[in-house]
C-alpha positions in Angstrom: 41.5 14.0 -25.2 38.1 13.7 -24.5 36.5 17.6 -23.3 35.6 17.8 -19.7 31.9 18.2 -20.9 32.0 14.9 -23.0 33.7 12.9 -19.6 30.9 14.5 -17.7 28.2 13.5 -20.2 29.4 9.7 -20.0 29.7 9.8 -16.4 25.8 10.6 -16.3 25.0 8.1 -18.8 26.9 5.3 -16.4 25.1 6.9 -13.6 21.7 6.7 -15.2 22.5 2.8 -16.4 23.7 2.1 -13.2 20.2 3.4 -11.5 18.0 1.7 -14.0 20.0 -1.5 -13.4 19.6 -1.5 -9.7 16.2 0.5 -9.2 13.2 -1.0 -9.9 11.9 2.1 -11.8 8.5 0.2 -13.7 6.5 1.6 -10.3 3.9 3.6 -12.0 1.7 5.9 -10.0 -1.6 5.2 -11.5 -1.2 1.6 -9.9 -0.9 3.8 -6.6 -3.8 6.0 -7.6 -5.9 2.8 -8.6 -5.4 1.2 -5.3 -6.2 3.9 -3.6 -9.4 4.5 -5.1 -10.2 0.6 -4.7 -9.2 1.7 -1.3 -11.9 4.3 -0.7 -14.3 2.1 -2.5 -13.7 -0.7 0.7 -14.0 1.6 2.8 -17.3 2.7 1.6 -18.3 -0.5 1.8 -17.4 -1.4 5.1 -18.8 1.9 6.8 -22.3 2.2 4.5 -23.6 -1.6 4.2 -21.3 -4.1 6.3 -21.5 -1.1 9.9 -24.6 0.2 7.8 -23.7 3.9 7.9 -22.0 3.0 11.1 -25.4 2.8 13.4 -24.8 -1.0 14.3 -23.3 -0.7 17.8 -20.7 -3.7 18.4 -18.5 -4.8 21.1 -14.9 -5.7 21.2 -15.4 -8.8 19.7 -17.7 -7.1 17.0 -20.7 -8.4 17.8 -23.6 -6.3 17.5 -25.2 -4.9 20.4 -28.1 -2.7 18.9 -30.0 -5.0 16.3 -29.4 -8.6 14.7 -26.8 -8.2 11.8 -27.7 -10.6 8.6 -24.2 -11.0 8.6 -20.9 -11.7 10.3 -19.3 -8.2 10.5 -15.9 -10.0 11.1 -15.8 -12.1 7.9 -17.3 -9.5 5.9 -14.9 -7.2 6.8 -12.0 -9.5 6.4 -13.4 -10.1 3.1 -13.9 -6.5 2.7 -9.9 -5.9 3.1 -9.2 -9.3 1.2 -10.8 -8.1 -2.0 -9.0 -4.6 -1.8 -5.8 -5.5 -1.6 -6.3 -8.7 -4.5 -7.8 -5.8 -6.8 -4.8 -3.4 -5.6 -2.0 -6.0 -6.4 -3.6 -6.7 -9.4 -3.7 -3.0 -10.8 -0.1 -2.5 -9.6 1.2 -5.8 -11.6 -1.0 -4.1 -15.0 0.2 -0.3 -14.7 3.9 -1.1 -13.7 4.0 -3.6 -16.4 2.6 -1.1 -19.2 5.4 1.3 -17.7 7.8 -1.0 -18.4 6.6 -1.8 -21.9 6.5 2.2 -22.9 10.0 3.2 -21.7 11.7 -0.1 -22.5 12.4 -1.5 -19.7 12.7 -5.0 -18.3 9.8 -5.6 -15.9 10.9 -9.0 -14.7 15.0 -8.5 -13.4 16.9 -9.5 -10.5 15.6 -6.0 -8.7 11.8 -7.0 -9.4 13.0 -10.3 -7.1 14.7 -8.2 -4.4 12.1 -5.5 -4.4 9.3 -8.5 -3.6 11.3 -9.8 -1.5 12.1 -6.7 0.8 8.3 -5.6 0.5 6.7 -9.1 1.2 9.0 -10.2 4.1 7.3 -7.2 6.6 3.6 -7.8 4.9 3.6 -11.4 5.3 5.1 -11.1 9.1 1.9 -8.8 9.6 -0.2 -10.6 8.3 0.8 -13.6 10.4 0.1 -11.2 13.2 -2.8 -10.0 12.0 -4.0 -13.7 12.0 -3.0 -13.5 16.0 -5.0 -10.7 16.9 -8.3 -11.6 15.1 -8.0 -15.1 16.9 -7.2 -13.2 20.1 -10.0 -11.1 19.2 -8.2 -8.5 19.7 -10.3 -6.9 16.4 -9.8 -2.6 17.3 -5.9 -3.0 16.7 -6.5 -5.0 13.0 -6.3 -1.6 11.5 -3.3 0.2 13.0 -1.3 -3.5 12.4 -2.2 -3.2 9.0 -1.3 0.2 8.7 2.3 -0.2 10.8 3.4 -3.9 8.7 2.4 -2.0 5.6 4.4 1.0 6.2 7.2 -1.2 7.3 7.3 -3.2 3.6 7.5 -0.3 2.1 10.4 1.1 3.9 11.8 -1.6 3.2 11.4 -1.9 -0.8 11.9 1.9 -0.8 16.0 1.5 -1.5 15.1 -0.5 -4.9 12.6 2.4 -6.3 11.8 5.9 -5.8 12.3 7.8 -3.1 8.7 9.1 -2.8 8.3 5.3 -1.4 10.2 6.1 1.8 7.8 9.1 2.5 4.7 7.3 1.9 6.1 4.2 4.4 6.7 6.5 7.0 3.4 8.5 6.7 1.6 5.2 6.5 3.3 4.0 10.1 2.1 7.3 11.8 -1.0 7.0 11.1 -0.9 3.4 12.0 0.0 4.3 15.1 -2.6 6.9 15.5 -5.2 4.6 14.4 -3.7 2.5 17.6 -4.7 5.2 19.5 -8.1 6.1 18.5 -9.3 2.3 18.2 -13.0 2.9 17.2 -11.9 5.5 14.2 -9.7 2.2 12.5 -11.8 2.3 9.3 -11.4 5.9 8.9 -7.7 5.8 9.4 -7.3 2.5 7.0 -9.6 5.2 4.3 -6.8 7.8 4.6 -3.8 5.9 4.7 -4.3 3.2 2.0 -6.8 5.4 0.0 -6.2 9.1 0.3 -2.5 8.7 0.6 -2.0 6.5 -2.3 -4.1 8.7 -4.7 -1.7 11.8 -3.5 1.4 9.6 -4.0 0.7 8.3 -7.2 -0.4 11.7 -8.8 3.1 13.0 -7.3 4.8 10.0 -9.0 2.9 10.0 -12.2 3.3 13.6 -12.8 7.0 13.4 -11.7 7.9 10.6 -13.4 5.7 10.0 -16.3 3.5 12.6 -17.7 
C-alpha cells in the first residue's frame, strides 16, 4: 500500500496539473508593469502637450475657452488613449508568450480562449458605451467609464488566472466611480488606474510568481 505522504504528494501533483489546465498562468507581471508605464506616458502627453500643461480651459464639449488650439482636443485625446491601449496589448502578448516559453507552458489553449472571451465581452460593451458618450458629448464621463468597464472585464476574467487580477479589477471600479464624481480630474484618475495600479500589481505578480 502507498504511504499517506506519497498519496498526498500525488494529490498535490494532480491538483497542480488541473490548475495548469484550467487557469491562464502565462500572464506576466512584466506585461502589467509595461502597460502601466505606457499609460503614464500617455497621461503625460495628454496633460502636458494636448492640454498644454493644464492651461487650456475647455467646455463640456472639450472646446477651448481661453485660447485657440492648434489641435482638436477631443480627437487628440482619443488617439492618445487608443495608442496606449494598442501598445499595452502588444506588451501583454509579448511578455506572456515569453513567460510561457520560459516555463514550458502552452500559451494558446482553451483556457486562453475562455479568458479572452470573458475579458473582451465587458470591454467591447464598454467601448460601445464610450462611443455613445462621445457622440452625446458627455466627454467628462469617459475616464470614469473606461476604468469601470475595464475593472469589470478584469473581474470577469480573473477566475481563469491569478487571484490578484480580481483585486485589481475591484480597484479599477472604485477609481472609476470616484472619477465619475470628480469629473474634471479624469486624467489623474486615469493615470492612477491604468498607470500606477498596473505597475504595483505587476510588480507583486512578478515577485510572487516569476522572480
